[in-house]
N, C-alpha and C positions, 0 to 999 in steps of 0.2 A: 401250430405256431403262427404266432401272429408278426406278420411285417409292419412295423410302424414307421410314420412318417415324423417329420420333426415337428415336435410339438404334441405329438399324439400320447395317448396314454392308455392304461390298461390295470385291471386289478389284479393284485399278488396275493394268493391264498397259500404259498405253498410256505413251510414252517421257516426253510433256509432255501436262500438262492446263490447261485453263482454268476457273477456278471464278468463275462469272458471277452476282453478287448483284443480283437484280432484285425490282423494287416497282413499284406503280402510282403516277404522278406527278399533282398536281393540287393545286388551292388548300387551304393549311393544312397540306400534307403535308412533313414535315421533310426537310432535305437528309440524305442517306445516303452513307456513304463505306466504302468495303472496305478491309481491311489484312490483314498476316500476320504472326504470331508463329514464328519458327524456335527451337523447344525440344528442350532434351537430354533425356537418359532422366529426369533428376530433376525434369522439368517447368519448366524455368526457360531465359532466354536467357542467350547467353554473354556477351553487351555489347548495349548499345543499339544495335548496327549490325543486330542480328537481328529489327529491326522494319522492316517494308516497308510503306510508305504514301506518300499523295500527295505529302508534302515528302521522300520518301526511295524514290523509286520503284524502286531494284534494289538487290537484297542483292550483296554482293560477289561472291560465288560465281557469280552468274547465275543460281542455280536458282531465285529467285523473284522477280518481278517485277510491279509494279502498272502495268497497261497504260493505265489511263485510265477516264474516265466518260462514259457518254452519257447522255441523259435516262433515268430508268428504269433504269438498268444501270451496275455498276462491277465490272472484272475483273481480277483476279489471274492470271498463270499461273504454273505450277509445274513444273519438271522433276527429280522424285525423284532420278534417277540422278545430278545433278550435287551432290545435296546431302552434306556431309561425313558422316563413319561417327558423329560423336558427336551429330546432330540425327535424334531419334527421331520428332518429329512437326512438322506445321506447321498452327498453328492458323488457320482463315480467319475473321475477326472483321469487324465491321461496327460503324459509331458513327450515331448522330443527332444531328444537329445544329438546334435550334431546335424539339426536341418530343421526343417517346417513340416507340419503335418501335409502341407502340398506336395511334399515330395514321397508322402506315404501312402503307396496304392493299397486299395482293398479295404480301408478303414471299416471297422464294423463294430458294433456293441451287440454281443448275445445275451439273453437272459436265460439261465437254465435253472431245474428244480435240482437242488443239490441233492436230494436224496435218490431219484430215478433218474439223473441227466437229461430230462426230456428237455427239449429246447422251448422254451414258452413264447419268446420274442426275438426279432432281429432288429436292428436299426442300422443301415448302409449310412456312412457319413462322408461328407468332403469337406476341405478345409483349404487355405491358403497360405498365408504367411504366418499363421499362428504356431507357436512352439507349445501351446498348453491349451485345453479344453476341458468341457464339462460334457460328457458324451451322454449322460442320462442321469436320472435322479429316483431313488424309493423316498417316497412321503405319505405320512398318515393324512387319512381322508375318512371322516366317518366311522371311526374305531377301526377302521381296516388298513391296507398299506397299498399304495399304487405304484407303477413306474410311468415315468415320462420319458421320451426320448427328447434329449436338449440340444445337442451339437452345438454348444456355444464356445467360440474360440478366443483364445487369449494370446495377442502379441506380444504382451508383457513375460510370456514363460510361466512356468510352475510357480516361482517366487511371487510373482503379480498376482496370479490365482489367488494361493494361499493367503498372501497378504489381505486382500479383500474380504476375504473371510475370518479375519482376525487371527491369521496365523505369525508367530514372532519369526521374520527372517534376518538372520546375521548376515549383515553386508561384511564382505571383507574390507578391511581398513588397511591404508597406506602404511607403511611402517613409519615411527614418529622420527624427526628429524632431531640429531643430537643437539643437547643443551648447551648454550655457549659457556665456554670457560670463564668465569668471572674471576677479577683481579684478585690477589692474594691480600692486597692491602686493606685493612680494615678503613670503613668509612661508606658513606651513601655510595651507592653507584649512579652516575651521572643519567639523567636522562635524555635520549636523543631526540626527544618530542613529548607532547602533552599527553599525561598519564590517561589512560582511558578512564570514563566515569563509571562508578559500580551500578548508576541507576539503568534500570531497563529501558530498553528503546525500541521503536519498531524492529522486526526482522523483515529483511527483504524477502520478496517472494522468489523461489526456485522456479517456479514455472508460470504459465498463464492462469491469470484471475477471472472468474466469473464476470459475467458483463454486466453493468446497471443498466437496467433498462426504465425507458421513460414510462413513468406513471407508477412505477411500483412503490414510490413512496406514498402513494394516495389509498394501498391497502390497508386492512385492518392489522393490527400489529401482529398477531397470531400467524394471519396468512403471508405476510412479508417474511416473518421469520422463516415458515416453512419454505417459501419461494427462494429466499436466500440459501439455504442448505441445498436444496434439490439442484438448483445451477451449479453449486459446488459438485454435487454427484454426477450431475451430465456431463460436466467437464472432466472428471475421472472417468467416466465411460469412453469420452471421444480420446482421453489421452493415451489409453490401452490400445488405440489403434493409429497413434502418431498422427491424430488429426485434432489436436486442440484448437487450431485456429479456424476451423470449418464453419462457413456460412451456408446455410440453406432456406429455401422458402420452406415453410411448415403447415401442412394442411392437415385437420382434423374431420373424419365421418365417422359419425355416430347411429348406429342400428335404432331403429325406432320401430322395429316390428313388432307384432303382439306378444312373442315371447320375452321381449325385454322390459315387460312393464314392471314386474320385481326390482330389477336391478336399478329402474329409476326410482322407483318409490321408496327404496333402501337408501338412496344417496350415493349409491356405487357408481353410476356413471358420472355424476358431479365430482365423484374424487377423483376419477379417471382425468376428467378434463384440467381440475385443477394441478393434477400431476404433470400432464404433458404442456401444461403454460410454460412450465420450465425449461423443458425443450426449444420450444419457441424463442423464449426469454434469451436463450444463450447462443441460438443458430441464427436465428432470423434477425436482419439488420434493423427492422423496426420492432421486434419482439411481438409481433401480430401472428395471429394462426386465421386463414380463411377456414370456414366451416360449413358442413354440411349435414343434414338429417337424411335420412332416405326410410322406405318401408316399401310399399308399392311403387311409390313415384319419390323422385329425389327431391330436395329442396333447401336452396342455398340460405345460410343462416347470416346474420350481420357479423363482420370480422370480429374475432375477438381480440382486444387492446389488454393488456397485462392490468393497466389500472383499474380497467372496466369488470375485473373477474367477478367479483360479488354480484354485481347487477346482471351481469350476462348469464351466469348459471341459473339465478332464479328467473328471468325470462325466456330461455332458450332450450333449458336442459329437461326436456318433458317428453312425453309421449303420447298425451290425448288432452282432448278438451273436458267439458263436463260428462261424467258417464264412463270415465275412464276410455274402454276402447270402443264406446258406442258411439261411432262418428255421425250418425244421422242427426244428430240434436246439433243446433248451432252454437257457435262458441260461447261462452259467456265472458265477458270484459277481455275480448283480445287487446293486448296491448300494441302500439307502435312497435313495428319491426317484429313482432311474434308471426308465427306460422300457423294456419288454421291447418291442426294436425289430420283433421278429415280429407285432407287433400292429400295426405302422405300415405293415408292406407294402413294394411297392417301386413301386408305379404313381404317376402322378401324378393327383391330385386336389384342385386348387387350390380348387377351390369349396368344399369342404367344411371346410377350415379357415378360409377367408374368413368362412363361415357362424358357425363356432365363435367366431372373433375379434369378429364383430359382436355377438354375442349377449352376450358377456362385456361388451363396453362399454355395452350397453343394461342389462345386471344390474347394473354398478358403473358409474354416472356419476360423473363428476369435474368441476370447474368449468372446467378448461383443456381445449381439443383434444387429440385423440390422433393420432399420427404412426405409422404402421404401416411398419417397414422390412421388405421382403418380399425374400428372396434365393432365386434360384433359376436353374438352369442351362438351364431350357426345357423342351421336351418337351410344351408346353401342347397339350391337344386337346379339352379339355371347353369349349369357345369360348362356346357357347350359356348354358352352366350358370354360368361366371365372368361373361360380361357381365350376365346376369339379378342376380347376388349384387352387383356392384358397382353398377349402375344403382339398385338398391333402396339401397343404402349412400351415394347421393348426398345424400340428405336426412339425413344423420347426421354429427354432429360429428368425423369420421374423415377422415384424409388417407392414401391406400394409396400408398407408393412403392415401387415393384418396381425391381430391379435382376437385371439378367440378366449369369450369371457364364460366358459365354463360349462357350456351346453354340449352339444356335438353335431354330426353332419357339416363336417367344413368342405366337403366333397374336394373339387380340383383344388384348392387352394393347398391343402396338403402336400399335393404332386409336384406344385412348382419348383420346387428345390432341385429336381431330379427331371425335369421335363426338358427335353431337348428341343431343338429347331428355334431358338433366339440367340439374337447376338450377344446377349448379357444375360444373368439371371437378375431379372428386374423385381421379385418377389420375395418378401419375406414372409415365414407364419411360424406362430407359436401359440399356443392354449394353455391357459391355466384354468385351474378349478376355481378358484378364489382369490381373484386379484387383489382383494383388500389384504390379504395374508402374504402378499409379494412384498417384501422392504422394497423402499425406493430405488436403491443402488441396484439390486436384481433386476426390476423393471428396467431401468434404463439401460442397464448392462443388455438386456434382451432386445429391447426395442432399437439399441444402435447398433448391436453386434456386425449385422450383415450390409449397413449401408456404408462402411468405409470400404470393404470388398467391391461393391456395386460401383462405389466412385472410380475405382482405381480401373475397373473392366470398362467403366464406360467412357475412361478418357482415352485409353487403349483402343476403344472401337470408333472413336470420333465423335461418340455422341454427346460427350461433353469436353470444352475445351480446356 
């Protein structure tokens, strides 16, 4: 049996598995229910029929079944081989009725071989004010299936979670007011004011709108359209946690170690940076990101302003000079502001760049919290040094969100969610096999899922005002 931390994954070879959501019952503990969403490659259901729960306990394909609840456990069975070819993922969800998941002790998700009952994996979860969450997911990869521990909460409840994935949720409508009684005398009814025009007009927004960021009008049309949509999706993710008006300084850190070469050459890292610009555009008052790259040594990159995005990507998202990773050769055509990547090296020394970002934050204080978006493909080996840096950083107004880009060996980063001895949990981590296959909305939901709870904890601890 494998103990999984948040973001970790493992292959699934069993023909059928049971996902058992477990918790400790007791006085004041909310009622908990398990459910499943069958999702296409676009991260959406095909119809409401792709939602399996207690009122719709079996999918039409027979591939997913809600087996029912016992005290402290609710079980789903999934037969991956029976899923249609257009289903890429099965999200294993939970909802709390009569309270929040912060009031549910011993919350865990276990994966069992349905035939033998053997426990394949266990994921211990913790939550706060959320009333719905995705505990884990089964997903296709390289012709097989894998299981990932997710642990992503939703303050908007099961209705909000389901709506995000395309489920139609009927709102209860207030009873209509009785129609006025018209006079019985024939003739036109006198108007008490101007009659409304039938021409359509602007519909006022019922909530906050994405911010217009200085310089975005200079972007190419396609890039500008992507940014506009992505800012809306960032706002949706923030609104789920009740922090739509949040302001924060945003820092991005990019791994440039040897194993990252393919991700740079394929444009994966450039795509990640473009997607994260929307986070800074929505959160940061000036819409800019501070940026670092690192391998053996850290290197500060020029600040990334929204309007400079195409040029910035071309100049600064790179891993080597001529000859790929052969750093002995002198750089050819190094342009102003570019880093000589030979000085960065090829090893993984995360603790050095963490220390440098911490020093920058201390030297340049701002009234808003700082969100560090840290992208790496793993290879973490300086566990003790990284832990020392991030433990020391727990008293600082910074949240560190690490995102794994598909390799392995994330070391101590996977253990921070449950690591004691800090005033607040100041580190988030999740990993994806292929970030280009993750929809923008899902990516923003994951990147921003723990930031709001850290904000609340940091304010209570006096770390933030």
